[in-house]
Structures are given as C-alpha cells and as structure tokens.
C-alpha positions as CSV (number, residue, x, y, z in Angstrom):
1,X,-14.3,3.7,32.5
2,X,-12.3,3.0,29.4
3,X,-11.4,-0.6,28.6
4,X,-7.6,-0.5,28.7
5,X,-7.2,-3.8,26.8
6,X,-9.5,-2.7,24.0
7,X,-7.7,0.6,23.8
8,X,-4.4,-1.2,23.6
9,X,-5.7,-3.5,20.9
10,X,-6.9,-0.5,18.8
11,X,-3.5,1.2,19.2
12,X,-1.7,-2.0,18.3
13,X,-3.8,-2.4,15.1
14,X,-3.2,1.2,14.1
15,X,0.5,1.0,14.7
16,X,0.7,-2.1,12.6
17,X,-1.3,-0.3,9.9
18,X,0.9,2.8,10.0
19,X,4.1,0.7,9.8
20,X,2.7,-1.4,6.9
21,X,1.6,1.8,5.1
22,X,5.0,3.5,5.6
23,X,6.9,0.3,4.6
24,X,4.9,-0.1,1.4
25,X,5.6,3.5,0.5
26,X,9.3,3.3,1.2
27,X,9.6,0.4,-1.2
28,X,9.0,2.9,-4.0
29,X,12.4,4.6,-3.4
30,X,14.7,1.7,-4.4
31,X,12.3,0.8,-7.3
32,X,15.1,0.5,-9.9
33,X,17.1,-1.9,-7.8
34,X,14.0,-3.9,-6.7
35,X,12.8,-4.4,-10.3
36,X,16.3,-5.4,-11.4
37,X,16.2,-8.1,-8.7
38,X,12.6,-9.2,-9.5
39,X,13.6,-9.4,-13.2
40,X,16.5,-11.8,-12.3
41,X,14.2,-13.9,-10.1
42,X,11.0,-14.0,-12.2
43,X,11.6,-12.2,-15.5
44,X,12.3,-13.7,-18.9
45,X,15.0,-16.3,-18.7
46,X,14.4,-17.2,-15.1
47,X,12.9,-20.5,-13.9
48,X,9.7,-18.7,-12.8
49,X,9.6,-16.7,-16.1
50,X,9.8,-20.0,-18.0
51,X,6.9,-21.5,-16.0
52,X,4.8,-18.3,-16.3
53,X,5.9,-16.6,-19.5
54,X,3.2,-13.9,-19.5
55,X,4.3,-12.8,-16.0
56,X,8.0,-13.0,-16.9
57,X,7.5,-10.9,-20.0
58,X,5.5,-8.3,-18.0
59,X,8.2,-8.1,-15.3
60,X,10.9,-7.8,-18.0
61,X,8.9,-5.0,-19.7
62,X,8.4,-3.1,-16.5
63,X,12.0,-3.5,-15.5
64,X,13.2,-2.3,-18.9
65,X,10.9,0.7,-18.7
66,X,12.1,1.7,-15.2
67,X,15.8,1.0,-15.9
68,X,15.7,3.0,-19.2
69,X,13.5,5.7,-17.9
70,X,15.3,6.3,-14.7
71,X,18.7,5.8,-16.4
72,X,18.0,8.3,-19.1
73,X,15.7,10.6,-17.1
74,X,16.6,10.2,-13.4
75,X,14.1,12.9,-12.4
76,X,11.3,10.4,-13.1
77,X,12.3,8.6,-9.9
78,X,11.3,11.8,-8.1
79,X,7.6,10.8,-8.6
80,X,8.1,7.6,-6.7
81,X,10.1,9.5,-4.0
82,X,6.9,11.6,-3.6
83,X,4.8,8.5,-3.5
84,X,6.8,7.2,-0.6
85,X,6.5,10.6,1.1
86,X,2.7,10.5,0.7
87,X,2.5,7.1,2.3
88,X,4.5,8.3,5.3
89,X,2.5,11.5,5.7
90,X,-0.8,9.5,5.5
91,X,0.6,7.0,8.1
92,X,1.5,9.9,10.4
93,X,-2.1,11.1,10.3
94,X,-3.1,8.0,12.2
95,X,-1.2,9.3,15.3
96,X,-4.3,11.2,16.2
97,X,-6.4,8.0,16.2
98,X,-3.7,6.3,18.3
99,X,-3.8,9.1,20.8
100,X,-7.6,9.2,21.1
101,X,-9.4,6.7,18.9
102,X,-12.9,7.6,20.0
103,X,-12.5,11.3,19.4
104,X,-10.5,10.8,16.2
105,X,-12.5,7.8,14.8
106,X,-12.8,9.9,11.6
107,X,-9.2,9.2,10.8
108,X,-9.8,5.5,10.8
109,X,-12.8,6.0,8.6
110,X,-10.8,8.2,6.3
111,X,-8.3,5.4,5.9
112,X,-11.1,3.0,5.2
113,X,-12.5,5.3,2.5
114,X,-9.0,5.5,0.9
115,X,-8.8,1.7,0.9
116,X,-12.1,1.5,-1.0
117,X,-11.1,4.2,-3.4
118,X,-8.0,2.1,-4.4
119,X,-10.4,-0.3,-6.3
120,X,-11.8,2.1,-8.9
121,X,-8.5,4.0,-9.1
122,X,-6.6,0.8,-10.0
123,X,-9.3,-0.3,-12.4
124,X,-9.5,3.0,-14.2
125,X,-5.9,4.0,-14.4
126,X,-4.7,0.4,-14.8
127,X,-6.8,0.3,-18.0
128,X,-5.7,3.7,-19.2
129,X,-2.0,2.8,-18.6
130,X,-2.2,-0.6,-20.1
131,X,-1.6,-2.6,-16.9
132,X,-2.5,-6.3,-17.2
133,X,-5.7,-7.1,-15.2
134,X,-4.0,-9.5,-12.9
135,X,-1.4,-6.9,-12.0
136,X,-4.3,-4.5,-11.2
137,X,-5.7,-7.1,-8.9
138,X,-2.5,-7.0,-6.9
139,X,-2.9,-3.2,-6.5
140,X,-6.5,-3.7,-5.5
141,X,-5.3,-6.2,-2.9
142,X,-3.6,-3.3,-1.1
143,X,-7.1,-1.8,-0.5
144,X,-8.6,-5.0,0.5
145,X,-5.9,-6.0,2.9
146,X,-5.6,-2.4,4.2
147,X,-9.2,-2.1,5.1
148,X,-9.2,-5.2,7.3
149,X,-7.1,-3.8,10.2
150,X,-8.9,-0.5,9.9
151,X,-12.3,-2.2,10.1
152,X,-11.1,-4.1,13.2
153,X,-9.8,-0.8,14.7
154,X,-13.1,0.9,14.0
155,X,-15.2,-1.9,15.4
156,X,-13.2,-1.9,18.6
157,X,-13.3,1.9,18.7
158,X,-17.0,1.8,18.5
159,X,-17.1,-0.6,21.4
160,X,-14.8,1.7,23.3
161,X,-17.2,4.6,22.7
162,X,-20.1,2.6,24.0
163,X,-18.3,1.8,27.2
164,X,-17.7,5.4,28.0
C-alpha cells in the first residue's frame, strides 16, 4: 500500500523544484531590462554601489556589456532565450517523476547530478570568462539550493519504494 501523504510530499517538492527551475530560466529573457534595473539599484552611483564599490563596478560593467551587446547585436539575446527554453524543458522532464516517483526516481537523481555539475562548470567557465569569484559562488548556490529539494524528494521516494 502506497503512503499517500508521502507521495503527496514528493509531488509537492518536485512541483516546487519545477516552478523554481522554470522561473530561474525565464528571468534570462528580460535580462537587458533586469540589468538596467539592477544597475540603478546597486551599480556605480547608487547607495549600495557606494557602500560596495567592487560589486557596484561589476554590476555596471555587466550592465554595459549587455546593454551594448544586445543593443548593437540583438541576436546575442537569442542565447539567453535558449537558456530559458532549456530550463523549461528540464523542468518538464520532472513530470515523469511526479507521475510515478518510484519508477522514475532516475529523473530526480539526474537533477541531483546536474546540480552537482554546476559547481565545476561555474568554477571552470567563471575563471575562463573572467567572472569574479564571489559572483561564481552565486552561480554555485543554484546547485547547492537546487539539490536540497531533490535530495528530500529522493529520500521520500526511497521510503515510498520500501513501503511497496
């Protein structure tokens, strides 16, 4: 007999993860607008930028790069459109685990592997692209915070499996 409360918990965790993954991807689409806003709030000349000049300068630099790059070469934004698409497609893959978490536990484990892979990916390509180390830690945090709900879902799925 399957534990309905545990199944509901797994499904709730996975739906949360899917929505968070899709939302984080969708933020890549209005990147030009978002960075303009962030630059006004925390870039050079802002109150936060004055308190944390290194951060303010970095935000200003990134904003200038995106504004100029997207302005002069709008097709560059197509890369972030595809980034958003990738997040949504990956999120959709978790529907199989929502339908039957025990049979499709591999989807949860696949997501966990992806979260772990964020760490070397961010470290290597952050260094190659000249990303400040603290900014790279923000990217790594996506993997760390992403693996937590997946680990919980996997743990509860294993418990479900034992109860069958």
